[in-house]
N, C-alpha and C positions, 0 to 999 in steps of 0.2 A: 652279783651286782644287785644293788637296790633297784627294783623295777621302776622307781620314780625318777631315776637319773636318765635324762634324755639329752640329745644334742641341742645346743643353742646356736651353733654355727658350724658350717662345713665349708672348707675352702680347699680347692685343688690347685696345685701348681705342677703342670706337666713339665715346665722348665726345671724346677727343683726336684721333680719326681717324688712328690709327697702329697698325701691327702691329710689335712689337719681337721680334727674335730674338737670343738670346745664343748664340754659337757656342763649340764646344769649345776653340778656341784663344784665347778671351777677348774676341774682337771682338763688339761689339753693333751690330746693324743695325736702323735705324728706317725703316719703309716707310710713307709716306702711303697710306691705303686707296685713294684714287682712283687713284694710280699702279699699285697692285697689280691693281686691277680692270681698268684699261686695258691691262695687260700679261698678262691671262689667257692661259695657254699652250695652251688647247684649240684644236682645229683650226677650229672655227667662228669664234672670236674672232680667230685669227691669219690667217684668210682662205684656208685650204686647207693641204694637207700640204706644199706647196712653200715655205710661209712660216712653218713651225713654229719656226724659230730667229730670226725677226725680231721684235725687241721695241722698245719706245718708252720708253727711260729718261727722256726729257724730260717724260713725264707725271707724274713725281714732283715736278716743280717748277712745276706749274700754280699760278698765283697765287690764283685763286678757284675751286677745284674744287667740284663738287657734293658734298653729303654722301653717303657710302657706308657701309653697315653690313655687318658680318660676323655671320651667324647661327650658324655652326658651323665648326670646323676638325677634320678627321680626319687622322691619320697614315696614309700609304699605304706599307706595307712599311717599309724602312729608308732610303728615298730621297726621299720627297716628302710633301707635305700636299695635301689637297683642301679647298678653301674653299667653303662655302655662303654666297653673298652675299645681301644683303637683297632683291635683285630675283629671288631663287630660283635663279639660275645656279649650277651646281656641277660642271661637267664638266671644269674645268681641274685638272691635277695639277702643282703647283709643286715641281719637283725642287730638292733642296738646292743643287746646283751652279748652277742657274738663279737661285735666290734670292740666292745669294752674289754672283753676277755682277751682278744687278740692284740690289744695294745702292746707294742714292742717293749715298753717299759716293764711289763709283767713277765717278760721272758728273757731278760738279759741274764747272762751267766755270771 
């Protein structure tokens, strides 16, 4: 990803179970909440420091995912967001480059 591409808008719909990011190059990414939660980038969720870059994009295509809620989103510097999930978990920092790579459109079969 071009490092100059950054979000210009972020919207959450717990009702529709989606987080939508509009990027500065005009692309719009729609992330099912279950897939985002399953791909939390924190060391605990990834299973240790050695697995920090290992993600599961297939989680975005779960046919009957459990309902997930986002309580809050905070920007972290100019490179990431921190999501507080309905289960209280909030230690993952989702970097822009990781979110752009995780875009479900990039992983369709």
